[in-house]
C-alpha positions in Angstrom: 3.3 10.9 -13.8 1.9 9.3 -10.7 2.1 5.5 -10.5 -0.8 3.8 -8.6 -0.4 0.1 -7.6 -3.7 -1.3 -6.5 -4.4 -4.4 -4.5 -7.9 -4.9 -5.9 -9.2 -4.8 -9.5 -12.3 -2.9 -8.2 -10.0 -0.1 -7.1 -8.2 0.1 -10.4 -11.5 0.0 -12.3 -12.8 2.9 -10.2 -9.8 5.1 -11.0 -9.7 4.2 -14.6 -13.4 5.1 -14.9 -12.5 8.6 -13.7 -9.5 9.0 -16.0 -9.5 10.3 -19.6 -7.6 9.2 -22.7 -6.8 5.8 -21.2 -4.7 3.2 -22.9 -3.8 -0.3 -21.6 -0.6 -2.3 -22.1 0.0 -5.8 -20.9 3.5 -6.4 -19.5 4.5 -9.6 -17.6 0.8 -10.5 -17.3 -0.2 -7.2 -15.7 -2.5 -4.5 -17.2 -0.9 -1.1 -17.0 -3.4 1.6 -17.8 -2.3 5.1 -18.5 -4.4 8.2 -18.8 -5.1 11.6 -17.3 -6.8 12.3 -14.1 -7.5 16.0 -13.1 -5.2 16.9 -16.0 -2.3 14.8 -14.6 -0.7 11.7 -16.0 -1.3 8.5 -14.1 -0.5 4.8 -14.6 -2.7 2.3 -12.8 -2.0 -1.4 -12.3 -3.1 -4.3 -10.1 0.1 -6.1 -9.0 -1.3 -9.4 -7.6 -0.9 -10.8 -4.1 2.5 -11.0 -2.3 5.8 -9.3 -2.2 7.3 -10.8 -5.3 4.4 -9.8 -7.5 4.5 -6.3 -5.9 8.2 -5.9 -6.5 8.0 -7.2 -10.1 5.2 -4.8 -10.8 7.0 -1.8 -9.3 10.2 -2.5 -11.3 8.1 -2.6 -14.5 6.2 0.5 -13.5 9.5 2.5 -12.8 11.4 1.2 -15.8 8.6 1.7 -18.3 6.7 4.7 -17.1 9.2 6.6 -14.9 6.7 8.0 -12.4 7.7 10.8 -10.1 5.8 9.2 -7.3 4.3 5.7 -6.6 1.3 5.0 -4.3 0.1 1.6 -3.2 -3.6 1.4 -2.3 -5.6 -1.5 -0.9 -6.8 -3.2 2.3 -5.0 -4.4 5.4 -5.5 -6.1 8.7 -5.4 -4.3 12.0 -2.5 -4.8 14.4 -3.6 -2.2 16.9 -6.7 -1.2 18.8 -6.2 2.2 17.3 -7.6 1.1 14.0 -10.7 -1.0 13.2 -12.7 -2.1 10.2 -13.4 0.8 7.8 -10.6 3.0 9.2 -7.7 4.1 7.0 -4.0 3.8 7.7 -1.6 6.0 5.8 2.0 4.7 6.1 4.8 6.7 7.4 7.2 3.8 6.7 7.0 0.1 5.9 8.8 -3.0 7.1 9.1 -6.6 5.8 8.0 -8.4 9.0 8.8 -11.8 7.6 12.4 -11.0 6.6 14.5 -13.1 8.9 18.3 -13.4 8.9 18.5 -13.3 12.7 20.7 -16.5 12.6 23.3 -14.3 10.9 23.1 -11.6 13.6 20.7 -9.3 11.9 17.5 -8.0 13.5 14.1 -9.4 12.5 12.9 -7.4 9.5 16.3 -6.1 8.3 16.9 -6.2 4.6 20.5 -6.6 3.5 21.8 -4.6 0.6 25.4 -4.8 -0.8 26.5 -1.9 1.3 23.9 -1.5 4.1 21.0 -3.0 5.9 17.6 -1.3 6.1 14.8 -2.1 8.5 12.2 0.5 7.6 11.5 1.9 4.1 10.5 5.5 4.7 7.5 6.9 2.9 7.8 10.3 1.3 6.5 12.8 3.9 4.7 15.0 1.3 2.9 11.9 -0.2 2.0 10.6 3.3 0.8 13.9 4.6 -1.2 14.7 1.4 -2.8 11.2 1.6 -3.7 11.7 5.2 -5.3 15.1 4.5 -7.5 13.9 1.7 -8.5 10.8 3.6 -9.7 13.0 6.5 -12.3 14.5 4.2 -14.0 11.0 3.7 -17.2 10.9 5.8 -17.3 8.5 8.8 -13.6 7.5 8.4 -10.9 7.5 11.1 -7.4 8.1 9.7 -4.2 7.1 11.4 -0.6 7.5 10.1 2.0 4.9 11.1 4.0 1.9 10.2 2.7 -0.8 7.8 4.1 -4.3 8.0 4.2 -6.6 4.9 4.9 -10.3 4.6 4.1 -13.3 2.4 1.5 -14.6 4.8 -2.1 -13.8 5.7 -1.9 -13.0 9.4 -5.2 -14.0 11.0 -4.3 -15.0 14.6 -4.5 -12.3 17.3 -1.3 -13.6 18.8 0.6 -13.1 15.5 -0.8 -9.6 15.1 0.2 -8.6 18.6 3.7 -10.0 18.0 4.2 -7.9 14.8 2.8 -4.8 16.6 5.2 -5.4 19.5 8.2 -6.1 17.2 7.8 -3.2 14.8 5.1 -0.8 16.3 3.0 -1.4 13.1 -0.6 -0.4 12.9 -1.6 -2.7 10.0 -0.3 -5.7 8.1 -0.7 -6.7 4.4 1.3 -8.4 1.7 2.7 -5.9 -0.7 3.5 -2.4 0.6 7.0 -2.9 2.0 8.1 -4.7 -1.2 7.0 -1.7 -3.2 8.8 0.6 -0.8 11.9 -1.7 -1.1 12.0 -1.2 -4.9 11.2 2.5 -4.7 14.1 2.9 -2.2 16.5 1.2 -4.6 15.3 3.5 -7.4 15.2 6.6 -5.2 11.6 7.2 -6.1 9.2 8.7 -3.6 6.3 6.4 -2.5 3.4 6.1 -0.2 0.9 3.5 1.1 -2.8 3.9 1.9 -4.7 0.9 3.3 -8.4 0.5 4.4 -8.7 -1.8 7.4 -10.6 -5.0 6.4 -10.4 -7.1 9.5 -10.2 -6.2 13.2 -7.4 -7.0 15.7 -9.9 -9.2 17.6 -10.7 -11.4 14.6 -13.4 -10.4 12.0 -16.6 -8.9 13.4 -18.8 -10.4 10.8 -18.6 -7.9 7.9 -18.8 -9.8 4.6 -15.3 -9.4 2.9 -16.7 -8.9 -0.6 -19.1 -6.1 0.6 -16.2 -4.6 2.6 -14.0 -4.5 -0.5 -16.7 -2.6 -2.3 -16.9 -0.1 0.6 -13.1 0.1 0.9 -12.6 0.7 -2.9 -15.1 3.6 -2.8 -13.0 5.2 0.0 -9.6 4.5 -1.6 -10.7 5.6 -5.1 -12.1 8.8 -3.7 -8.9 9.4 -1.7 -6.6 8.6 -4.6 -8.6 10.9 -6.9 -8.2 13.8 -4.4 -4.5 12.9 -3.9 -3.8 13.2 -7.6 -5.7 16.5 -7.7 -3.7 17.9 -4.8 -0.2 16.4 -5.3 
């Protein structure tokens, strides 16, 4: 089974519409829909905004459905001139940019476990490369692979974006991916992240966000469908 955690309901609805034999179960207020896509078992869920929601969703997904892989799909803000509105970033690894125990001698972004500290949660190379390959088949879409930074804040100021890029070398920022990676790391489950860029490094360039979400969902749903077929 492939677990798919969406940021937007429109994405989940698009994937569910493509699936067969779907059934939905509500757990902890989240709708987990299982079914078959291209003959393969999938579980699709919208986690809600923020790292706690994302982590809670991932734990339920792993404990209840035992997927062999987890993919997080959604939108993100650009942290680099390499990517702009409508482009896609496929993560190679993720970092919790707002994790801060520097007063204790740790580096910004380091997560402390009982026996180790981890800065970056590495994405599965096969998942990342397959996502990148299928995304490159989407018309008029630039695809970059790199670091995604997650935090419990909507980063809107250019100065904040440049700081996160300088600190971690990240291409995009959002609010869930690294938390999903954090849980998958603890469960030794392969994971990946795909994000369509919703707002530019130099502030938004006027694209209506609702209209963009519709465009982004078409791209990510198409990419995820092809990913499931090829994974």
